[in-house]
Steps between C-alpha positions, in 0.01 A plus 500: 500500500698496824825570318345784300366667814840480668675638191251786483533586869879465487528729197266760652678496835839527330392805304366667814817420694722630221297820475533549877846368589707640212409866569545433873847354438598804291363728770712326764805544281429872466433543872830329588685721253342817639571390857870446429532832312319689776724348768812599303363850449441549872852380578657735245292793621617436857855587384406814310452698822849405622680619185454867583551474875746224592873495453679258272574245772145492630361482149728211405406312816126547431534379141706201612250407770202530264677303231574222748145464628306555175449236230551779249837640388530868609761728346566871558683705236634827649583821318876456548484168312525272802268197529354370827334159548482229233720564201298569187543644157378845412204399288319749276236536769772586760649756266155647456469516879818714523310751293228515766250252356375205708349188345494123470537247223562142399860389472662165454426281802241723665384860547694809608359801684690831488454808724679832432632665822715799609785483750592768758701692241214493251666241277283258303491140626304185414357224717448176303306201630513180293221243551591155352248284317503251786375770734245627248348152478546398863205285616343487152589134418356383830182702442472363149546146631226560755269634229578198282421263785179691566405472132574127491301449819200691366518308171515167686205604719293600196583171328403305812165680517451452124582130532245460778236682296589304186479172691153594619386591149660195339357271767153643442535466122625142539206418727262639237663285232481193726128560565432541128682170429297326768180634348616377158546152652142506625559598863210744509539550876836676448496868594757779486593731788309828454732674749787496248676836448344772285361393161584134565227497763251626240609225261465243780143614571416484129650150474301386803184638345576321176559172684171536685315569176662202329398275789142629476486444124639148530256420776212621282636299208525185710147538623371567149672192359375288787146629454504435125637151550237430765221603261608228258413235755125545452490408129749221571267355759214512251720333237590223745132434570427485127788256451375273777157496333637355174393149416840396375712438807820514297416846364379614841826390662708671231313830531509480879876452483531813288277694736712382794811624323344840440382505861856436619631772272248748641594406857869539420433841344324614817780371723768654282320835502482486878872424527618782276665791677571300816871561457786349304480126468137485619341182379810396306534122503654224294375175354596185314485601136488140378184421698323824402583476128406130490163576663418789266606310188274214603214749532557638148557155352123436503433809287795412275344161436164658417665735246719230340827657614804281526674565829862425591587531868851475644505581871810424704439296814455719802532661725604816313468782759447849358450843659138525392184391672299206367200721419713752310687232308175324418359828369809542279467149356129560439579829326762342271288195412190716472680710236568184301133403498380857439738603221559180304245298300369164620738217426815708564751302700699642792785399728549560873845447649618560854867458592718604794743791467864456588491800737179387665137537410336370185463569128148478354461490121164506321516485118241437232473447125264793444550824307710660776516868592487765226831661409593780742246394762601549862369403839303803614237501767156534344625448142365200314495381143161336549182556696653457848610715791866488404596422859608135476862541388542809718384305805755230421774760444438675831480169687832391349661827611360456851662156509838641401474389137367631171271425205627469141298463181629334186411279208460129559651224289161458327468869415263594778547689826745385764481645850797440731432580865793495742421465870757555773548284802328572834785730612523694173433877528148593417 
């Protein structure tokens, strides 16, 4: 943008300078030419009055004196054929002057001016003044050089002003881009300078208004999520009381454990909703993946035993630090194992493996011997092949991306679904 502005201003200024300086240079050349011709004419006319009044000696002395002091060559052709002053040929214009006609014209090396005169005896004479090209253009090169310097100076000044203006515009545009990038990273407090030049200031005000509206919408969303999560606590409390009233202590303890897990999930949802929009990296923590996965697998092992599912667990000894919080990683493991229980029949075996990555982080693999995903199915938020929300795999995918990894789906060795979740180390970009 800066370069384009300078090119535009430079081209415009150059055109204006050419349109102004070229005619002025030609005018100076014409003025110098006219000045030299007029000076030669006056000198020649000063001799015309002496031709009819002065004697030969006086006339020769006057011509010699004028010829010595004038930059022009002055010659007088008398009626008797004698020539006074600078020797010169009888050009056609001189011959025309002997016939009584005065005039001027271009000749090789300059311009000649001829005056027809009469001597004391009435004979026809001619006074010729020759102005060389050097005299016709005297002072013109210096004037042209001055005009050129003036043009270059004006062009440099216009480019300097254009550069300053372009810098201001580019700086304002760059600031707008920087603010938009900060907003994209979640820094909702970022604001653009509304005092930017011209239309950029209007764009800055619009961007500030958009940022304010986004912050308001996110705040409303956080409060709505927190309110909805809080409402779940009432039925959970009632469910806990019902579980404690069961006669079977084993069943009561199992149901209470499930209620506690749901209670923790609700609390985490509220806290996460409160943290959202607090800026980049807000609430971002790490955890030991081995401990979290081992704890969640132990939780699901009870249900696996009740549904006759054979479970194979291979968890590398910890610690395995990853760039994902314990609550988020636990939710991912619950989502992956929950899919196994929800979308495969009872008795379907599954495998859970957790291994370290060479570049840091961990690799979590959950595979089963079920029917697998239908051909062409993809992980899309809200899309499900069964009666579910369709959010489980999408939650795991987004969590993996936040941890600097990714989520891949494939077919397991037993023909079922295999989910590979890569998690980056604590310093991996989120």
